[in-house]
N, C-alpha and C positions, 0 to 999 in steps of 0.2 A: 810643435804639435798644436793643433787647433782644439780649443776647449769645446766640449759637446754639452749642451744643456741637458739636465737630467730628464726632462720631458721627451726629448728627442732620442734618448738612448734605446728604449724598447723598439721604436720604429727602425732605427739603424740596425739593431741586432736582427730584427725580422728580415730586413733586406739582405743582410750578410748571409743569413742561413738559407734564404731562398736562392741566392746566387750560387752558393756552394752546392746546393742540391741540384741545381740545373747543370752544373759542370760535371757532377759525378753520376747523374741519373741516366745517362744514355750509354748504350753499348754499340760498338761497331758490328757486333754479331748478334742478330735478333734472337738466337737461341740462348744467349747469355744475359738477357735483360732487355731493357727498353732500347728501341732503335728508331731512327728516322729513315732507315733503308726500307725498300720495298719488301714485303713478305711473300711476294710471288716469285716463283722459281726463275732465277737469273739465267739459267741455261736454256730456258724456253724463250724463243723470240717470236714465233708465229703460231697461230691457232686457226683451225678451221671449225666453223659452226654450221653444219648443214641444218636445214629446217627440221625441227623436232617432229616425230610422228604423233598422231592423235588417234587413240582408240576409243574416244568418247563420242557422244552425240553432239557435243558443243563444238561446232565447226568454226574454224578460223582462229581458235586460241593458239594453235601451234605456230602460226605466223607471228602473232603478237608476242608470244613468249620468246621466240627466237630473236626477234628484233630487240626486245627488252634486254635479253642476255648480251647481245652484241653491243648495245649501248653501254651496259655496265662494264664489259670487258674493255671497251675503248676508253671509258672514263676512269677506271680504277686500276688497270693493269698496264705493264709496260709492253704487252704483247701486241703484235700487228695481226690483223685478219688476212687470211689468204685461202687459196684453194686447198682441198684436202690432200691432193697429190704433192703439194710443196710445203705443207705445214709440218712443224715439229710435233704438234699435238692436235688431237681432234676431240671435240666435245659433241657427243651424240646423246639423244634422249627421246623420251616419249611421254606424252600426257596420258596417264593411266586412268584417272577418275576425276570427275567434277561432281561436286555435291552442293545442293542448295538446301539450307535449313532455316526454319523460322526461329527467330530469337524471341520476338514478342508480337502480340496482336492487341488490337484495341478492344477494351472491355465493352465499349458501347456498340461497335459495329462488327467486331470479329474479324476485321480486315488486318492483314499483316502490317505491322509498324516497322519492324527491323528484320533483316535477313542477313545470313552469312553465306558467302560462296567460298568453297574450299576446292583448291586445285592440287592434285597429287601427281607427281612425276617420278620417273626413274631416269638416271643419267649415268653416262660412262665417259670419263676423261682419260684418254689413252695417249701414250707417248708413241708417235709413229716411227721414231728411230729405233726403238727397242721392241715395240709391240706390247709393252707392259701397261697394265691399267694403273693409273696414278690415283684416281678417286672414282668410286662407283657408289651410287646410292639408289635405293629403291624405297618407295614410300615417302619421298621427300615432298613436303606439303607446305602450303601457305594459305591463309584465309583472310578475308576482308569483309567488313560489315557495310551494308548499304541500307538506305531507308526509302522503300518504295511508296510509303504513305503519302496520301494526297497532301499537298502543301510543300513537301520537299521533293517528292516524286523522282528520286534517283533511279536510274535504269539499272538493270542487271549488268549491263556492260560497264557501268561505273565500278561496281564491286569486283567484276572480273579483272578490270584494268588495275585496280589496287592490289589484288591478289597476285597478278602477274608481275607487277613491279617489285613486290616484296619477295616473290619466288626468285626472280632474276638476281636481285641483290644478294639474297642468301646463298644462291647457287654459286655465284662468283666468289663469295667469301669462302666457300668450301674448296675452291681451287688453289688456295694458298699453299705455299711450301710447308713441309712438316716443321713442327715446332720443336 
């Protein structure tokens, strides 16, 4: 047996506890604890994402949102994109409202310093094999702040892009398998 100096004992004990926690902290079934397996439905292999509808006056957001969702699906899920007639599932949706609100204005000039853009959607994630709705949400929203004030001069599109990216990330998170 190797003698351990008294000063090293707390550090070695900490390493032993951490190692044992790592060995017992993971589960092969994500419904029974921590897991390194995908939380997206393994039975689903393909998904179709047609361009979202847009019932607002903010034109072009539907294309940007659909592209952001597709990128999130490709980056974070095991699913492959395909045509709606060959896909296991289909994600459809619509942008229902966009809103621009002032957060602050300059006390000297009265001009807007900060604004927030909010984008609200509804979406439907459907299993094409059974016709069942897997997930449906209405009033699903994300918002982002931008600074149009002189000096920074961020454009409205900057805020919209940030809100779209957040919305796409959150939407794909909603497509996870049931816990």
